[in-house]
KOLTOR-829953 format. One record per residue (C-alpha): x, y, z. Coordinates in steps of 0.1 Angstrom, whole numbers, plus 5000, padded with zeros to 4 digits. Layout:
N
XYZ ...
END
This chain:
413
131780620600 128680760617 129480930649 126880920678 125081230691 126781380721 125281420755 127781570779 125281710804 126181670841 123481720868 125981680896 129681670901 131981380891 129181180872 130780960845 130081050809 129180780785 131080840752 130380530733 128480210738 128779880718 127879520719 131279430706 134279670709 137379500693 140579520713 143879340701 147279280712 150079070698 149078800722 145178800724 142178940706 138979000724 135479150719 133979360747 130479440754 130379760773 130980140773 133680390769 133480630798 135080970807 135680940844 136681230866 137981070897 140781050909 141881250877 140081270844 140780950824 138980750796 138280390802 136680100784 134579910808 132479600800 132379220796 134579000776 132378790753 134778510743 137878500763 138178320798 139978440829 142178130826 143178210791 144378550800 146378420829 148278190806 149078480783 150378680813 152478390824 154078400789 155378760795 152278970782 152579330795 148879420792 148979670762 146079660738 144779860709 141279960703 139679940668 136780130653 135780030617 138979810616 141080120623 143280160654 141880470675 143480430709 146080250731 144680060761 146179910791 144179630809 143879740845 141279480857 139879130846 137678960870 136878590870 133278660858 134678820826 134279190835 137179390821 138479750825 140879910802 142580250806 142980450775 146280580781 147180810752 145181000725 141680880718 140481030685 137780890661 138780920634 141981130633 141681510626 140281630592 139181970580 136282130598 134382460600 133382430636 134782270668 132582220698 133882130733 132982120770 134582330797 134582210833 134782390866 134682750850 132682990871 129983220859 130783530839 129083870843 128284000809 126184300818 123884470844 120184450847 117984760851 117584670888 121384670892 121684280895 124284110874 123583940840 125383620833 125583470799 127683390769 131283500767 132583580732 136283590725 137683720692 141183700678 141983770642 139083590623 138783310650 135583330671 135283140704 131783130721 131383000756 127882920765 126882850801 125082520806 121482540821 121582610858 125282670856 125482890887 123782610907 125982340893 129182530900 128082590937 127782210940 131482200936 131882390968 130082110986 131681800972 134681920952 135781740920 134481830886 131481940867 130882080831 129782440834 130082570799 129782440763 131882610738 132582630700 135182770677 134682900642 136083150617 134483470606 136683580577 136883450541 138783130552 136182880563 138182590576 140082540609 143382350603 144982120629 147782370638 145182650642 143082430665 146082320686 147082690689 143582800699 142982510723 146282560741 145882930743 142282920756 143382650782 146082870798 144183210794 141083090811 143282910837 145183230844 141983420852 140283130870 143383020892 143282660885 144082460854 141082400832 140382410795 138482260766 137781870767 135781640747 136381820714 134281750683 134781870648 131981960624 131882020586 128682160572 126882070604 127981710603 130181570630 133381450613 135681360643 135881340681 138781390703 138081240738 141681220750 141981280787 143181620798 144981740829 142381950848 142682050884 139681940907 137882240922 139682390952 138382670974 141782830982 142583010949 140683330944 140283420908 142483680893 139383870882 137283840913 134284020901 133783770873 133484040846 133683950810 135484280802 138784140812 138383830790 137284020759 139984280763 142884070770 142183750748 143583900715 146584040735 147183700751 146983520717 149383770701 151983650726 150883280725 151083260687 154683380688 156883080687 159583200713 157383410736 154583160736 156682890750 157983140777 154483240785 153382890789 156282820813 155483130834 151783030836 152682650844 154582750876 152183030885 149182780883 151182520902 151882770930 148182900930 146682560933 148882450961 146582510991 149082431020 150482791018 153982661027 157282651009 156182470978 153982750966 156483010974 159282850957 157182780927 156183130925 159683260926 160483020896 157583190877 158983540885 162583440875 161283320842 159383650838 162683840846 164483680818 161683730795 161084100802 164484230810 166784030786 164483940758 161784200754 163584500768 167284390763 167884620794 170684420811 173884260801 173783880800 176483860826 175084110850 174783990885 171784120905 170183980936 166783820932 165084120949 166884370926 165884140895 162384170905 162484540912 164184610877 161484400859 158484570877 160084910870 160384830832 156884710831 155585030852 154184790878 153784940912 155984780939 153684900967 152384640991 148584610987 146684691019 145384331023 148884221030 148984391065 151384141080 153984201054 153484591057 154084551094 157184341090 158784591065 157984901086 159484741117 162684601101 165184861088 166984591068 163884541046 163384811018 160084681006 157784391003 159984230976 162784221002 160484041026 158983761002 162483690989 163783661025 160883421033 161683221002 165383191009 164683071045 162682791030 165282651005 168682741019 169782521047 172582751058 170183061063 169183131098 165782971101 162883151116 159383021121 156783191100 152983181109 150583031084 149283371076 152683501070 153383231046 149983281029 150483651025 154083591012 152683340986 149883580975 152183890972 154283680948 151383590927 150183950928 153384060912 153283780887 149683860878 150484240874 153484160852 151683920829 148884190825 151484460819 153184250792 149784190775 149084570777 152284620755 150584430728 148784640702 
END
């Protein structure tokens, strides 16, 4: 099978990407077979999906109606070179023969085989500062991440700063980096388990720093500079949002290069990697929730509770399994074991004011737990919190999570 050249360049947000084009895509089901002249597209809105869109060359609209009347459920399979490559669901068939299929599971052509390089695209990732010019201005460029003998290069697309800024105007998605993975040691090939580990790790590591769920898409495997497979499965990616500041606000590459191998040491551990994934899942869900209300606050506490069990019971073994601590004391113990300061950062002025004016509140942890409890326990005395109070509560929760994850990574050699 000869795979076509890729062109995943986007000049503006949310533009569909043409993955394949054919005069006769073959799709089959138990009830009907058809050939479709059209395109396989990567669509961004409302969420990233892959669709087959075109014209049925043989079958009539009336013929399909009869099949549906007989109980057909709309499931098809797409074939390349007589081999099944993706499961489809028919979502539209107009009377003029136009059809649209949703590719609703994996879309790989062909399935994985050994390779020495994997190329991919990275949407919605902001510019990274890799140095300083003589005049003091920032230098933006390639980001290189190394772990063991695996090398990841992230190359900004042309005009990537301007393209990313367009997201602020219209929202949605745009590809800002092209990346590749390879090996630098004696071993030449990347195996499927290694690729899955790297893709998953990179997805959550970049998302942790960015504040929104992003990661590699449109992966392509190469062997001796020849493309040998494509994985164009749809991925869960958050659309651009202006309410989640990056964990590394200066955009410096130093954090990425320093913490990538530490992150991967945890991610590659079977037990700890799953816990880290759970912590980051709830962290990202809380961070990307822009309404600042109880949803984000509750999700943040879930992330902190998982962190507590990970740090105190699994890593430090500092507490008996049956010990009964309040939520606030759990968080204080965890932060203490990680040497994370419990002080309230200056920017959370409302929380500082509340703690200083209420003798019942020991610190900021007491306050944010109190706010959280007021949102989820119907028997608690309800009070009205301002939008900014809720916002600062959410952000202080996230601050403690970010500091804790960073401290855990710092414990890795």
